[in-house]
C-alpha positions as CSV (number, residue, x, y, z in Angstrom):
1,X,-0.9,-26.1,52.0
2,X,0.7,-28.2,49.8
3,X,-1.1,-31.6,47.8
4,X,0.9,-33.7,45.6
5,X,-1.1,-35.4,42.5
6,X,0.4,-38.3,40.7
7,X,-1.4,-39.2,37.5
8,X,-1.7,-42.4,35.7
9,X,-4.2,-41.2,32.6
10,X,-3.6,-44.2,30.3
11,X,-1.9,-47.5,30.9
12,X,-0.9,-49.5,28.3
13,X,0.2,-53.5,28.3
14,X,0.1,-56.6,26.1
15,X,-3.3,-57.6,28.4
16,X,-5.0,-54.5,26.8
17,X,-5.8,-50.7,27.9
18,X,-6.6,-49.6,31.4
19,X,-7.8,-46.3,32.2
20,X,-6.4,-45.1,35.8
21,X,-6.1,-41.8,37.7
22,X,-4.1,-42.1,40.7
23,X,-4.3,-39.1,43.1
24,X,-1.8,-38.9,46.0
25,X,-2.8,-36.4,48.8
26,X,-0.3,-34.9,51.2
27,X,0.3,-31.7,53.5
28,X,1.8,-28.5,54.1
29,X,-0.7,-27.3,56.0
30,X,-2.6,-28.8,53.9
31,X,-4.3,-28.9,50.1
32,X,-5.1,-31.5,51.2
33,X,-8.4,-34.5,51.7
34,X,-7.0,-36.6,55.0
35,X,-7.9,-33.4,57.1
36,X,-4.2,-32.4,56.3
37,X,-4.6,-29.1,54.8
38,X,-3.8,-25.7,55.8
39,X,-4.7,-26.8,59.4
40,X,-6.2,-25.2,62.5
41,X,-5.3,-21.5,63.2
42,X,-3.2,-21.3,60.0
43,X,-4.5,-18.0,59.4
44,X,-4.7,-16.6,62.8
45,X,-3.9,-12.9,63.1
46,X,-0.7,-12.1,64.5
47,X,1.2,-8.8,65.5
48,X,2.2,-6.9,62.5
49,X,6.0,-7.4,61.5
50,X,5.9,-11.2,62.9
51,X,8.4,-13.7,61.2
52,X,7.8,-17.1,61.4
53,X,9.7,-20.4,60.4
54,X,8.2,-23.8,60.4
55,X,9.1,-27.2,59.8
56,X,6.6,-29.7,58.7
57,X,6.7,-33.3,58.9
58,X,4.2,-35.7,57.5
59,X,3.3,-39.2,57.0
60,X,0.7,-41.1,55.2
61,X,-0.5,-44.6,54.1
62,X,-3.2,-45.5,52.4
63,X,-5.2,-46.8,48.8
64,X,-5.4,-43.9,46.3
65,X,-7.2,-46.4,43.6
66,X,-8.8,-49.2,44.9
67,X,-11.9,-49.8,42.5
68,X,-12.2,-52.4,39.5
69,X,-12.1,-51.1,36.0
70,X,-14.6,-53.3,33.8
71,X,-13.9,-56.7,35.5
72,X,-10.4,-56.0,36.3
73,X,-10.0,-55.7,40.3
74,X,-7.4,-53.1,40.7
75,X,-5.7,-52.5,43.7
76,X,-3.1,-50.0,45.3
77,X,-1.0,-49.1,48.3
78,X,1.2,-46.1,48.8
79,X,3.1,-44.3,51.6
80,X,4.6,-41.0,51.7
81,X,6.5,-39.4,53.9
82,X,7.4,-35.4,53.5
83,X,9.1,-32.7,55.3
84,X,8.3,-29.0,54.7
85,X,10.3,-25.8,55.4
86,X,7.9,-22.7,55.4
87,X,8.5,-19.0,55.8
88,X,6.1,-16.4,56.3
89,X,6.4,-12.6,57.2
90,X,3.2,-10.5,58.5
91,X,2.7,-6.6,57.5
92,X,0.3,-4.0,57.0
93,X,-1.2,-3.2,54.0
94,X,-3.3,-0.2,53.6
95,X,-3.9,-0.7,57.4
96,X,-4.8,-4.7,57.0
97,X,-3.2,-7.6,58.3
98,X,-1.3,-9.5,55.4
99,X,1.2,-12.1,55.3
100,X,3.4,-13.5,52.6
101,X,4.2,-17.0,52.5
102,X,7.1,-19.7,50.8
103,X,7.1,-23.1,51.4
104,X,9.9,-25.6,50.0
105,X,8.9,-29.5,50.2
106,X,11.1,-32.3,50.2
107,X,10.2,-36.0,50.6
108,X,10.0,-39.4,49.6
109,X,7.4,-42.1,48.7
110,X,6.7,-45.6,47.4
111,X,3.5,-47.4,45.8
112,X,2.4,-49.9,43.6
113,X,-0.9,-50.4,41.4
114,X,-2.1,-53.8,40.4
115,X,-4.7,-54.4,37.9
116,X,-5.2,-58.3,37.1
117,X,-1.8,-59.9,36.5
118,X,-0.2,-56.4,36.2
119,X,1.8,-54.6,38.6
120,X,3.6,-51.5,38.2
121,X,5.5,-49.8,41.5
122,X,8.1,-47.2,42.2
123,X,9.5,-45.2,45.0
124,X,10.9,-41.5,44.4
125,X,12.5,-39.0,46.6
126,X,13.8,-35.3,46.3
127,X,12.2,-32.2,45.8
128,X,8.5,-31.3,45.6
129,X,6.6,-28.6,44.3
130,X,7.5,-25.3,45.9
131,X,4.9,-22.9,46.8
132,X,4.3,-19.1,47.2
133,X,1.4,-17.0,48.4
134,X,-0.1,-14.3,50.2
135,X,-3.3,-13.5,52.3
136,X,-5.1,-10.2,53.0
137,X,-7.2,-9.3,55.6
138,X,-10.4,-8.2,54.4
139,X,-12.7,-7.4,57.4
140,X,-12.0,-7.7,61.4
141,X,-8.5,-8.1,60.6
142,X,-6.4,-4.8,61.5
143,X,-2.7,-4.5,61.5
144,X,-1.6,-4.3,65.1
145,X,1.1,-3.7,67.2
146,X,2.6,-6.1,70.0
147,X,1.0,-3.5,72.2
148,X,-2.3,-3.5,70.6
149,X,-2.5,-7.2,69.7
150,X,-3.0,-8.4,73.3
151,X,-5.8,-5.8,73.7
152,X,-7.6,-6.9,70.6
153,X,-11.2,-7.9,70.9
154,X,-11.7,-10.7,68.3
155,X,-15.0,-11.7,66.5
156,X,-15.7,-12.2,62.9
157,X,-12.5,-12.0,60.3
158,X,-12.6,-12.8,56.7
159,X,-9.4,-12.8,54.6
160,X,-8.6,-13.4,51.1
161,X,-5.9,-16.3,49.9
162,X,-3.8,-16.9,46.8
163,X,-1.3,-19.6,46.5
164,X,0.6,-20.9,43.5
165,X,2.3,-24.1,43.5
166,X,5.2,-24.3,40.7
167,X,6.5,-27.4,38.7
168,X,9.9,-27.6,40.8
169,X,9.3,-31.2,41.9
170,X,10.9,-34.4,41.0
171,X,8.8,-35.6,38.1
172,X,9.6,-38.7,35.8
173,X,6.5,-39.7,32.9
174,X,7.7,-43.0,33.2
175,X,7.1,-43.7,36.8
176,X,3.3,-43.6,38.2
177,X,4.2,-42.0,41.7
178,X,6.0,-38.5,41.4
179,X,6.6,-36.1,44.1
180,X,6.2,-33.3,41.5
181,X,3.0,-32.7,39.4
182,X,4.6,-31.3,36.5
183,X,2.1,-28.5,36.1
184,X,1.3,-25.2,37.9
185,X,-1.6,-24.5,40.0
186,X,-3.4,-21.7,41.7
187,X,-5.3,-21.9,45.2
188,X,-7.7,-19.1,46.0
189,X,-9.3,-19.0,49.0
190,X,-11.4,-17.3,51.6
191,X,-10.3,-17.8,55.1
192,X,-13.2,-17.1,57.9
193,X,-13.0,-17.2,61.2
194,X,-15.2,-16.2,64.4
195,X,-13.5,-16.0,67.6
196,X,-15.1,-16.0,71.3
197,X,-12.9,-14.4,74.2
198,X,-11.8,-11.5,75.8
199,X,-8.7,-11.3,73.3
200,X,-6.6,-13.7,71.3
201,X,-4.6,-14.9,74.0
202,X,-7.5,-15.6,76.1
203,X,-6.8,-19.0,78.1
204,X,-10.6,-19.9,77.0
205,X,-10.4,-18.8,73.6
206,X,-12.7,-20.6,71.0
207,X,-12.6,-20.0,67.5
208,X,-14.7,-21.5,64.4
209,X,-12.9,-21.9,60.9
210,X,-14.0,-21.9,57.7
211,X,-11.7,-22.0,54.6
212,X,-13.9,-22.2,51.2
213,X,-11.5,-22.4,48.3
214,X,-10.9,-23.5,44.6
215,X,-7.5,-24.8,43.0
216,X,-6.7,-24.4,39.4
217,X,-4.6,-26.4,37.2
218,X,-2.3,-26.3,34.2
219,X,-2.0,-29.3,31.6
220,X,0.6,-31.7,32.2
221,X,2.6,-32.1,28.8
222,X,4.2,-35.4,29.7
223,X,1.6,-37.6,31.7
224,X,2.5,-41.2,32.6
225,X,1.6,-43.9,30.7
226,X,1.3,-42.3,27.0
227,X,-0.9,-39.1,25.8
228,X,0.5,-35.8,25.2
229,X,-1.5,-33.8,27.2
230,X,-3.1,-34.3,30.8
231,X,-5.7,-31.7,31.8
232,X,-7.5,-31.5,35.4
233,X,-10.8,-29.8,36.3
234,X,-11.1,-27.1,38.8
235,X,-11.1,-28.8,42.4
236,X,-13.4,-27.1,44.9
237,X,-12.3,-27.5,48.7
238,X,-14.1,-26.8,52.2
239,X,-12.1,-26.8,55.3
240,X,-13.8,-26.2,58.8
241,X,-11.9,-26.1,62.2
242,X,-13.6,-26.1,65.6
243,X,-10.8,-24.9,68.3
244,X,-10.5,-24.6,72.1
245,X,-7.9,-23.2,74.2
246,X,-7.4,-25.7,77.4
247,X,-5.1,-23.2,78.6
248,X,-2.6,-20.3,78.1
249,X,-0.4,-22.8,76.1
250,X,-2.3,-25.5,75.1
251,X,-5.1,-25.7,72.4
252,X,-7.3,-28.4,70.8
253,X,-9.2,-28.7,67.2
254,X,-11.6,-31.0,65.3
255,X,-10.6,-30.8,61.7
256,X,-12.7,-31.7,58.5
257,X,-11.9,-31.3,54.6
258,X,-14.3,-31.8,51.9
259,X,-12.8,-31.9,48.5
260,X,-15.0,-32.2,45.3
261,X,-13.9,-32.3,41.5
262,X,-10.6,-32.6,40.2
263,X,-11.6,-35.1,37.2
264,X,-8.8,-35.2,34.2
265,X,-8.8,-35.8,30.8
266,X,-6.1,-37.1,28.4
267,X,-5.9,-35.6,25.3
268,X,-9.6,-34.1,25.5
269,X,-10.8,-37.8,26.7
270,X,-12.3,-38.3,30.0
271,X,-10.6,-40.7,32.4
272,X,-13.8,-40.7,35.0
273,X,-11.8,-39.9,37.6
274,X,-13.7,-37.0,39.8
275,X,-13.1,-37.2,43.2
276,X,-15.8,-36.6,46.2
277,X,-14.2,-36.8,49.6
278,X,-14.3,-36.0,53.1
279,X,-11.5,-36.5,55.6
280,X,-12.1,-36.0,59.4
281,X,-9.2,-35.6,62.0
282,X,-8.0,-34.1,65.1
283,X,-5.1,-31.6,66.2
284,X,-3.4,-30.4,69.6
285,X,-1.2,-27.1,69.6
286,X,1.5,-26.5,72.5
287,X,3.2,-23.4,72.9
288,X,6.2,-24.4,75.0
289,X,7.6,-21.1,74.8
290,X,6.7,-17.5,74.0
291,X,8.0,-17.7,70.6
292,X,7.7,-21.7,69.8
293,X,5.1,-23.9,69.4
294,X,4.3,-27.6,68.3
295,X,1.0,-28.8,66.4
296,X,0.3,-32.2,66.3
297,X,-2.5,-34.0,63.7
298,X,-4.1,-37.3,62.6
299,X,-6.4,-37.5,60.2
300,X,-8.2,-40.0,57.8
301,X,-10.6,-40.3,55.1
302,X,-14.1,-41.0,56.2
303,X,-16.4,-40.8,53.4
304,X,-15.3,-41.1,49.5
305,X,-16.9,-41.9,46.0
306,X,-15.3,-44.8,44.3
307,X,-13.0,-43.2,42.4
308,X,-11.9,-41.2,45.7
309,X,-8.5,-42.4,47.7
310,X,-8.4,-43.6,51.0
311,X,-6.2,-43.8,54.0
312,X,-4.7,-41.9,57.1
313,X,-1.9,-39.8,58.2
314,X,-0.3,-38.1,60.8
315,X,1.5,-34.6,60.9
316,X,3.8,-32.4,63.4
317,X,4.6,-28.7,62.8
318,X,7.1,-26.9,64.9
319,X,7.0,-23.3,64.8
320,X,9.3,-20.4,65.9
321,X,8.4,-16.8,65.7
322,X,11.1,-14.0,65.7
C-alpha cells in the first residue's frame, strides 16, 4: 500500500549541473514496482465487523538510478528496511462490504549516488508517511454475517478504493534519500476479483485479481539539491495476482505490477525521469490458527526503461483477526 519516493531533481557541484531523479520503491502492501504493492488477497471479502491488525516487514535492495547523464556515468546503491503497523475494520455500508484502514510505517535506509568524480550518500531512519483509506464493494461484495460468509458463493467482485498518504515521514531537503516524501498523495483504485470455488473457504479456491489504480501527488516545496517546487505527474499502476489454495490453510500466488508515469518537474522544468517498470514476484500464505496468518513474498524488477529502478525485495506480513 505504501511507496516511498526520494527525489533528487537538481544537484549542483563545482563539476557542473546534474539533473537526477531518484525513486525509492518500498511496500505496505504495496504502491508498490517490485511486485510489492497491496498484495494478493489484500481486498478479500471478510465477515462484517472483522478487525485485523497486521505487522509488515520488508527489505529491498537495488539501484534506483543507473543510467548515464550525457557522457557522465551514474551509479547508485540503495537498501531499505521498513516495518509497518496496519489496522483495518470491516463494516456494512448500505448493505455492501466496506473496510477502513490506517497504516503507520517506520524504517531505515541507506544509499549512495555516484556521478563521475562526485558522490553523495546518506542514511536515514524514523517515521515514514502514514496512510488512511477506505474500500467499498460495488458489485459481488455484500456485507455478510459470519454464518452467511461460509456459505457465500464466490464469483466476480468489484470494489472502489481510496488511500491518502500524509507527509508525516522524516524528511531533510539536504539529504538525497528520505523515508518521507514531504508531500501528500492520493491513490484511487478499482480492485477486481474473480473467484472459482464452492465458497470463500474452499480448499481448492482459485482467484484472479486485478487492481488498476492511479496516484496523484501534491508538490514538494523543499526538494533536494535546489529549486523551490518539485511536482510529479500522476502515476498509473496495474497490479495482478493469480492465487490458489493448496489446502484449507495454505495458498500460493503469482504476482505482477506495472507502473507508468510519475515524471517530475523542478520549478516547471522537466527532469526527464518518467518510469516504465514491470515487477514480478510470488507469495505464500499460511493460516496457522483460525484467526492468524503469515504471508511471505519475494519480488524483483523484470523490465524497466532507462530511468526506472532495478532491484529485488522480500516481505513478510503477520495478521491477526479479532
